[in-house]
C-alpha positions in Angstrom: -27.3 7.6 13.0 -26.1 5.7 16.0 -28.8 5.5 18.4 -27.7 6.1 21.8 -28.7 4.1 24.9 -30.9 6.2 27.7 -28.9 5.2 30.6 -29.3 7.4 34.1 -26.5 9.9 34.9 -25.0 9.1 38.5 -27.2 9.6 41.0 -27.5 13.3 42.4 -25.6 14.6 39.1 -26.6 16.9 36.4 -26.1 16.7 32.9 -23.7 19.9 32.6 -20.0 19.5 33.6 -20.3 15.8 33.4 -19.1 15.3 30.1 -15.5 13.0 29.4 -12.3 15.0 28.9 -12.2 15.3 24.9 -10.4 16.9 22.3 -11.6 17.9 18.5 -9.3 16.4 16.3 -9.2 17.8 12.3 -11.6 15.5 10.8 -14.8 16.3 13.2 -14.4 13.7 15.6 -13.5 13.9 19.4 -10.9 11.9 21.0 -11.4 11.0 24.6 -8.2 11.7 26.7 -7.4 8.3 28.1 -5.6 9.6 31.3 -8.9 11.2 32.5 -10.8 8.2 32.2 -12.8 7.3 35.8 -12.3 4.2 37.0 -15.6 3.7 38.1 -18.0 1.8 35.3 -21.3 3.5 36.4 -19.7 7.1 36.8 -17.9 6.4 33.0 -21.5 5.1 31.6 -23.4 8.3 32.7 -20.2 10.8 31.5 -20.1 9.1 28.2 -23.7 9.1 27.3 -23.8 12.8 28.2 -20.5 13.7 26.0 -22.3 11.4 22.9 -25.6 12.9 23.4 -23.6 16.7 23.4 -21.2 15.6 20.8 -24.0 14.5 18.5 -26.1 17.8 18.6 -23.0 19.7 17.9 -22.5 17.9 14.9 -19.2 16.3 15.6 -18.9 12.8 13.5 -17.4 10.2 15.5 -15.6 9.4 18.9 -12.3 7.6 19.5 -12.1 5.8 22.9 -8.7 4.6 23.9 -9.3 2.4 27.4 -6.0 1.6 29.1 -5.8 -1.8 30.2 -5.9 -0.9 33.9 -9.4 0.4 33.2 -10.7 -2.4 31.1 -13.7 -2.6 33.4 -14.9 0.4 31.3 -15.1 -1.6 27.9 -18.4 -3.1 28.5 -20.1 0.0 29.2 -18.8 1.5 25.9 -19.9 -1.2 24.1 -23.5 -1.1 25.3 -23.5 2.6 24.0 -22.7 1.5 20.4 -18.7 1.6 20.5 -17.3 -1.1 18.3 -13.4 -2.2 18.3 -10.9 -0.4 16.0 -7.3 -2.1 17.4 -5.9 -2.9 20.3 -1.9 -3.0 21.6 -0.2 -4.7 24.3 -1.7 -2.0 27.1 -4.8 -0.4 25.4 -7.9 -1.1 23.5 -9.3 1.7 20.9 -12.8 2.0 20.2 -14.8 4.3 18.0 -18.4 5.3 17.3 -19.7 7.0 14.4 -22.1 9.8 15.4 -23.3 11.1 11.7 -24.4 9.1 9.2 -22.0 8.9 6.4 -19.0 9.7 8.7 -15.7 7.5 7.7 -12.9 6.4 10.0 -9.6 4.9 8.7 -8.7 1.4 9.4 -6.1 0.1 11.2 -2.7 -1.1 9.9 -3.5 -3.5 7.1 -0.2 -5.0 6.1 2.6 -6.9 7.4 6.3 -5.8 6.0 9.0 -8.4 5.5 12.1 -8.1 3.5 14.7 -11.1 2.3 18.2 -10.5 1.1 20.1 -11.5 -1.9 23.9 -11.6 -0.5 26.0 -12.2 -3.4 29.9 -12.8 -3.3 32.0 -11.7 -6.2 32.3 -15.2 -7.2 28.6 -15.5 -7.5 28.0 -17.3 -4.4 24.6 -16.9 -3.2 23.8 -16.9 0.7 20.6 -19.3 1.3 18.8 -21.1 4.1 16.6 -23.7 4.8 14.0 -22.9 7.2 12.7 -25.9 10.3 9.2 -25.2 9.1 7.5 -25.1 5.9 4.7 -23.0 4.4 1.2 -24.3 4.2 2.4 -27.7 4.7 5.0 -27.8 2.1 8.8 -29.0 2.9 11.0 -26.2 3.5 12.9 -25.3 0.6 16.2 -23.3 0.0 15.2 -19.3 0.2 16.4 -16.5 1.1 17.4 -15.0 4.7 15.2 -12.4 6.1 12.0 -11.9 8.0 9.5 -9.2 9.3 10.4 -5.7 10.1 10.5 -4.5 14.0 8.4 -1.5 14.7 10.4 1.6 13.6 12.8 -0.3 11.8 13.9 0.6 8.5 14.2 -1.6 5.3 17.6 -1.5 5.2 18.8 -2.0 8.8 16.3 -4.6 9.1 17.3 -6.8 6.2 21.3 -6.5 7.6 19.8 -7.3 11.1 17.9 -10.5 9.7 20.8 -12.0 7.5 23.5 -11.5 10.7 20.7 -13.1 13.1 20.0 -15.9 10.4 23.5 -16.6 9.2 26.1 -14.8 11.0 27.4 -13.2 7.9 27.6 -9.6 8.2 26.2 -7.9 4.9 25.5 -4.2 3.6 22.3 -3.2 1.8 22.9 -2.1 -1.6 19.3 -1.4 -3.2 15.6 -2.9 -3.4 15.5 -4.9 -6.5 11.7 -6.0 -6.3 8.4 -6.7 -4.0 5.7 -8.8 -3.6 2.3 -7.7 -2.4 -0.1 -10.8 -1.0 -3.7 -10.5 0.2 -5.0 -12.9 2.9 -1.7 -13.5 4.9 -2.2 -13.5 8.3 -5.2 -12.6 10.7 -6.8 -11.5 7.4 -4.2 -8.9 6.7 -1.9 -8.5 3.9 2.0 -8.8 3.6 4.4 -6.8 1.3 7.8 -8.6 0.9 10.8 -6.7 -0.4 13.8 -8.1 -2.1 17.1 -6.2 -1.3 20.3 -6.8 -2.7 23.5 -7.0 -0.1 27.5 -6.9 -0.4 28.7 -9.7 1.9 31.3 -8.2 4.6 32.2 -11.7 5.8 31.7 -15.1 4.9 31.8 -17.5 7.8 28.4 -19.1 8.9 26.9 -19.2 12.4 23.5 -20.6 11.7 20.6 -19.7 14.1 19.9 -22.9 14.9 16.1 -22.4 16.4 14.8 -21.4 13.1 17.2 -22.6 10.4 18.1 -26.4 9.7 21.0 -25.6 7.0 22.4 -22.4 5.5 25.2 -22.4 3.0 26.8 -20.4 0.3 25.1 -21.8 -3.2 26.7 -20.9 -6.8 23.7 -18.5 -7.8 23.4 -20.5 -11.5 22.9 -23.8 -9.5 20.3 -22.2 -7.4 18.3 -21.0 -10.7 18.5 -24.4 -12.2 17.5 -26.6 -9.5 14.2 -28.1 -9.7 13.5 -28.3 -5.9 13.5 -24.6 -5.6 10.3 -22.6 -6.1 9.9 -20.3 -9.3 9.3 -17.5 -7.1 12.4 -17.5 -5.0 14.5 -17.8 -8.6 12.8 -14.9 -10.0 13.2 -12.4 -7.0 16.7 -13.7 -7.5 17.0 -12.7 -10.9 15.1 -9.7 -10.2 18.3 -8.7 -8.0 21.1 -9.8 -10.4 19.5 -8.2 -13.6 18.4 -5.0 -12.3 20.0 -2.0 -10.7 16.9 -1.7 -8.2 16.3 1.6 -6.0 18.7 3.0 -3.4 18.0 3.8 0.0 17.9 7.6 -0.1 16.5 10.9 1.5 14.8 13.9 0.5 15.3 17.1 2.6 12.3 18.8 3.7 9.9 16.0 4.7 10.7 15.1 8.0 14.1 13.6 9.4 16.0 10.3 8.5 15.2 9.1 11.9 11.5 8.8 10.7 11.9 8.4 6.9 13.9 6.5 4.5 13.3 6.9 0.4 14.4 4.5 -2.1 14.6 6.4 -5.7 17.1 5.3 -8.8 20.6 5.9 -8.2 20.8 8.4 -11.1 18.4 10.9 -9.0 20.4 10.9 -6.0 22.3 14.3 -6.8 23.1 15.8 -3.8 20.4 18.4 -3.7 16.8 17.4 -4.3 17.8 13.9 -3.3 20.9 13.1 -1.3 22.5 10.0 -0.3 21.0 8.4 3.1 22.5 9.9 5.9 21.9 7.3 8.6 19.5 7.4 11.5 21.6 9.8 13.8 22.4 12.4 11.2 20.8 15.9 11.3 19.5 17.3 8.0 19.0 21.0 8.7 16.4 21.6 5.8 14.0 18.7 7.2 13.8 20.6 10.8 13.0 24.0 9.7 
């Protein structure tokens, strides 16, 4: 069990009524309301200690403390009472404390998500790029256009955006062909890289010169035969060429298309149990009932 400190409460105060404003979550924890945190560090320390004492006595399992950046002076006081860092964003730091032995808290986000696009013309010309900088000290080689997803961005729209930004080519998403899972990628996190197949809607190239040093349409058979292209890049292109993959779709009744996208074999998109993806702005009656 976490050992709590024995700091004194603010002068003239009593234990009763000095707890911090907090709400219980469904998992036996207490979530301290960030908007109600005091600004004075000494007041915060006393109220936090009393809160932890009461919550521990009540059998609460843990506590979550979100400290806005404007109240960062409270962080040392929380750390002194046993809180540890969980994660941070641009404007807050989240801390947690275990109050009951055996309690478990979920980790923060563990993965990056990226996507690359196999953009192939009917004449079997493949859109490829060569970045300015290589990976792990290796010289850059020809590869697929693509990149990391933005917050709240769907896979399909992300790869269409990345292809357009890097190459100037407009392309329409068709299917996910395969993906790669990699541990130890960046800052100790893992990475999932999806590979998609797209249909080009234009051919003219406008290269993103600050990231890309070369961009061209290359016969796909030449891409697969060249010795200076990695086996990984060859195999993921083969997957897009030789597999139908899974298509973007939607399953009614589980949220809306503004927050979810599903990828299913095309033959399962029957218009009832699985429907064609309706787009981010569509309203699905079944999903909001």
